[in-house]
N, C-alpha and C positions, 0 to 999 in steps of 0.2 A: 558676424555670425550668419551662416547660411540658413535660409528658411525654406522648408519643403512642406507642401500641402498634400493631405491625404483625406480619403473618406473615413478610414478607421486606422487608428494607431493602437497597437497592442503592446503592453509592457510585460515582457517575459516570453520565453520560447519553450517552456515546459509543456506538458500535455494540455493544459487549459489554453495557453497561448497559441499552441499549434492548432488545436481544434477550432478556436475562434478565427485564426488567420486563414485557414483553409476554407472554412465555410464562407467567410466574407469575400475572399478572392474568387471563389467559384461562382459567387453571385454577381461578379463583375465590379466589385468595389476595388478602389485603389487602396492597398494595404501596406502598412509598414510595421515591422516588429523590432522592438528594442530589447537587446539581451546584454545583461551586465557582464556575463562571462565572455571570453574571447571566442567561444564556439557555441553552436546551437545545441538545444536539448534540455536546458534547465537542470534543476537539481535532480529530477527524476532520472535523467540519463546519466548524470555524472556522479551523484552522491546518494541516490535513493534506490528506486525500483530496480533499475537495470544492474548496477553493480552488486547489490545484495542478492538478487535472484541468480545472477551468474555465479556468485560465490556459493550459494546454496547448491546449484547444479553440480559444481565441481566437487563439493563435499559429498553429495549423494553418490556420485560416480565412485569416489574413493571407498565409501561405505559398502556399496554394492560389490565392488571388487573384493574387499576384505572379508565379506560375509558369504561369498559364493563358494560352494564346495568345489566347483569346477576350476575356478581360478586359483584356489588354494593348493591345488595339485601341482601347479607350476611354480610356486614360490611362496615365500612368507608374506604376511600383510605388508602393504606399502603405505607409508605415511608421508605427507607433504606439509611443508610449512605454510603459514598464512600468506607470506609474500608469493609463494609458488602458485597458490590457487587464485591469488589476486591478479596474476598476469593474465589469466583467461578472461577475467572480468574486464580488464583494460582493453583487450582485443575486441570484445563485444561492444564496449563504449565507442571505440573508433569506428566500427561498422555502423552503429546507430547514428553517429554524427554525420557520417558520409551520406547515409540514406536521407536524413532529415534536411541536409543541405540541398540535396537534389529536389526534395519536395518543394522547398521554398523557391528554388530557381525555376522549376517547371510552372509554378503558379504565379510567377512574376511578382513575388512579394519582396519588397525592399527590406533589408536587414541592417540595423545599426547596432554596433557594439559600443556599449558605454553605459554610464549610470544615468537613468532618467529621473527627472523631478518635474512636478507640475509648475508651470509658470502662471497659467490661469486655467479656466475650465475647458478651453479648446486647444491648449498647446503645452508641450513638454520640452524642456531643455535636456539635451543628451550630451553629457560630458564624456567624450571619447579619449583614447590614448593621446591624440595630438590636436584635437580641435573640439569646439562646442557647436552643436547644431540645434536648431529649433524645428520641431515637427508640429504642424498645425492640422487639426482634424475635426470633423463634425462630431465623431464619437471616439471615446478612448476606453479601452478595456484594460483593467488592472489584472494581471495574471502572474504576479511576481513570486508566488509560491510561499514556502515557509522554510525555517531553519530550526535546528534544535534549540530548545529553551535552555539558557545557561544561567543558573542562579548565581548571584554575586559572591556568595560565600564558598564557591567551589573554584579552585585554582586550575583553570583549563590550560594554563601555560606550563603546568608541570608535565614533564615528558611521558609520564605513565597514566595521565588522566585524559580520557577521550570522550567525545560525543559521537553520535552516529554519522557525522560527516568526517571527522578527523580519524576515526578508526580505520578508514580506508587508506591511510598513510602509514599504518602499523608496519614496521620493518622487521618484526620478529614474531615468533609464536610464544605467547605467554604460557607458563605452566598452569597458572591459576588466574582466573579473571572474575572480577565482581561486576555484575550488570545491575545497575540501579534503575528500576522501572520495568515492570513486567507487562507492558502493553504489547501491541503487535510487533513493534520494532525490537523490543527487548527479548521477546520469545523467539523471534526469528534469529537473532544473533546468538542466543543461547543454544539453539539447534546447530548453527554453523560452527561455533567454537567447540562445543562438546563433540561434534562429529570429527573434529581435528584432534581429539584427545585431550583438550583443555578441560581442567576442572573448573566448573562454572558455579558461582553463587549468584542466584537470581533473586533479587530483593523486590518484593511486592508490597505495596502499601495497602493492599486490600486482602480479603480473606479467600479469594478465588481468582484463578487466572482467567483473564478475558471474560468477565462476567456477562458480557452481552451475548455470548455464545449460548447455545443449548447446553444445559448442565452436563449431559452425558458426554458431549464433545469436549467441553472444558476439562472434565475429569480424565478423559482419554489423553489429552495433551499433557496434563500434569503427570500422569503415569509414565508416558513415554519419555518425557524430559528427565524424570527421575531415573528411569531405566538406563538413560544415557549419561548418568553421573552428574546431572544438574541438581544442585541442592537448592530447593525453593524455600525461601523464608517469607512467610506471609505476615501481614499486619505489622510491618516494620517501616520506620522512617529514619532518615539519616539525621544525626546531630551535627557531625562535621566530617569532612573528607580530608584526611591528613596525607599529604604527599611526603614520602620518605625516600631514602636512597634506593633506587632500583625497585620501587614498589609503592603501594598505597595501603593505608589503614583506614577502614571505614568504621566510624563510631556511630552506633545506632542509639536512638532514644531509649530503647529497652535495656541499655547497658552492655549490649554485646559489642565485641570488636572483631573485625574480620580483616585479615591481611592477605593481599594478593599481589601478583606481578603487575597487574593493570586494573584500571577502573573505567568502565564504560557507562556513561550517563545516557539513559534512554527514557527520560521522564518528561514528556511534553515537548511541544513545538510552538513557535511563535511566527506570526506572519511577517513577511518582508515588506514592511510599510514605513519603517522609520526614516528612510532616505527619500521618500517620494514627494515630500513637500505637500502633504495632504492639507495642511493648514492654509495653503494658498488657494484652495478651492472650497474651503469650508467643510472638509471631511475630517472625521476623527476616528482613529482605530480604537478598538476595545482593548481591554487589559492584556489580551493575548496577541495584540498586533494585527487583529483581523478586521476586515471591512464588512459592515452590515449591508445586505442587499435584500430586495424584495423577490417575489416569485419569478420575476423576469430578469434577475441578476443585475438590476439597476440599483445604483447607490442613491443616496439622498440628493445627489446632483444628477439631473435628468439625462445628461448626455454621457455620463461616466458609469461604466459597468465594471463588475468584478467577477472572477470565477476561479475555481481551483482551491488549493490549500489556503490561499489568502483570505477566503471567506469561512474557513472552518470545515465542519462536517461535510462529507465523510473522510476527507483527506486521503483519497485513493486516486491513483493515476487514471484508472478507468473512468471514474466519475468526473474527474477534472476535465478530461478530454470532452466528454459530453456536455459538461457545464459550459465550457468555452464555446462549443458549437451552438448551444442554446442561446448564450449571450449574444453572439454574432447574429444568430437567426432572428432574435427579437429586434435587433437593429434593422435587419433587412425586411422582415415581414411584420413589423409593428406588433410586437408582443404575442406572436402566435406560437412560439416554441414553449415546451413544457419545462417545469422545474424538475430536475433530476432527483428522483427519490427511490426509484426501483433499482437499488444497487446491491449486487451480491457481495458477500464478504469473501475475500481471498487472503488467506494467511499462509505464508510460505515457510512454515516450520517444517521439521522432518519428523513424521509425515505431515503433509499439508492439510489445510482445512478450508472448506468453503461452505457457505450457506446462504439461503435467501428465504424470506418470509418469517413466520412466527416461530418462536421456540415453545417447548412444552410448558415452561413456566408462564409465558405470556398467555397462552391459550387456557391454562388452568385458572389463572387470575381473572380472565375474561369470561369464565364459565362456558367456554365453547365445547360442545360435545365432539371430541376428536378421537382418532385412533392412530396407532403407530404401525408402520411397516418397515422392516429392517432387512438388509442384505449384508452379510459379513463377507469381506473380501477373501478370507481364507478358504471359502467354499467356491469362489469364482474361478473358472478355468483359466481365464486370462491372467488373473493375479497369481495363480500357481505357476503358470508358464513364465511370468515375469519375475517370479520370486519376490512378490510384493504382497504377502499375506496379511499385513497389518491394515486394518481399517474397516469402515462400514459406511453404508448409505442408509439414511433414515428419512422416511417420508411421513409427514404429519398430514392427515386428511380428515375432512368432516365425516362423521359417522353416517349422516343421513344423506347428504348430497354427493359424497365422495370427492368433493372439491379439494384440491391440494392446497394446504395452508402453509406449509413450510418444507424445505428440503435442507438436510444437514449432512455433510459428507466429511469424513476424516480418512485420509490415506492417499494412496497412489492415484494421481491424476484428479484429485478432488476438485481443483479449480476448473477443470475441463468438464467433469461429470455434472456439476451443478447446473450448467446452462441448459441441459435437456429439461430438467424440472422447471427451470425459470421460464422456458418457452411455453410449456403447457400451462403453468400458473397464469401466464399473461393472456391466455385465450379467453374470449368473452363467454359469459354464461355457462351453459352446460358443457362447453368444449373443454373447460378446465375440469378434468375428471381423472381419477385413478385408473379408470377402465382403459384409458389410452394405452397404458403400459401393458395391459393384459392383451389388448387386441392388436398390438404392433409387433411385427417380426423384427427382432434385433439380429445384427450380425453376430456370429459365434466363431471364436470366443472374443468377447469384448468386455470392457468394464461397463459399458452402457447397459448391458443386460441386467446389471444390478437393479435397475428400475423395475424390471419385470419380476425379479425374485422378491424385491421389497413389496411390490404391489400385491402379489399373492400372499405374502406373509401378513400384510395388513388386512386383506379381505378375510383371511382365515380367522381373524380375531373378532369379526362381526357375528352377531347372533340376533 
């Protein structure tokens, strides 16, 4: 067995692994990355963020064409199969892999393809396609990500039962699809499939979609999903999932039965830790397969760190990258990097959602004297030009200090728009103020000027 020595070894090449590797390498450390897949990028590139957002983009293009009066003049609505739109996602994945391969090469990071497991606190064994290698390091960072949780009583070997990974191998367009789990992934796929004309049953075990969102935004999402023929069933739990010939029957504990051409499980994820040999270093994953860390991303073993989905919240690619950078930064600069907690929400439904800060519910419960400013996209020139009238920007601010407490956006470019509010919220002291949007000249026409409109709307409510 060949043995190689490094300063830092990182397990996984998703956003957390990449962020850690780049930060450590740029600080002059000798770095190796182990990736279980035969190509770089991790689940985010191959099964999660990139393919699902590429799918969404393709579906949005189809919807824009079919709802545009200008394009309707040159022909009937065009419809594409799921495999057709998946081809675009595959091309994006290829370009992402190529880019990331270049990043690792330019930063002189060694990459090993194979399955890694701990031999002891300072070494991992990598079982590759043709050989076994041992990597020895001062510090090791676990960034192995997560995978869909699969309950034992659901037969995922049935050809019509999928999870959020295997749905990307779907070779046809179902007429009707049951999506079990109305979290972020479930709502995103409900938007994608309904946009392709599929009748979707979205099963939610709670009484409200995405209850962590501001209530008004959650209600708007529910309305638009229903408007796109998504049937939302709240407060339901499955009793059993029955695979039948060319279909699936979902039996609910409420006594209902639902039959569809396909069944997509989107209820929970589990950390990829079961093959790491954590017991060899005295670590134990929790019930969801996740590793506990402190505020420096250090595990119970001082030289072993963890970042990304494998540690749980918030399970976002954006946060995972920064978590990885922080984990490596704390190795380099001795616990000087911060714990990532200022994370905007980005939900790529159709229309999309993004938010940061407090919701109205949270501010009301905390008895904070706040006010609301709104801008509706249907009144914005840029939204009218782009034929994207659905949506709104909502700013929550303190009545007395005018400090921005929360920004919530629903509609066209929401995930881009939110960062303007985030930047102002992060300014120290009196620099965080609603007046910034009043005193700033915005390009016209832009979606960004919604901040000025919302700011004036909020100020007009004060007395």
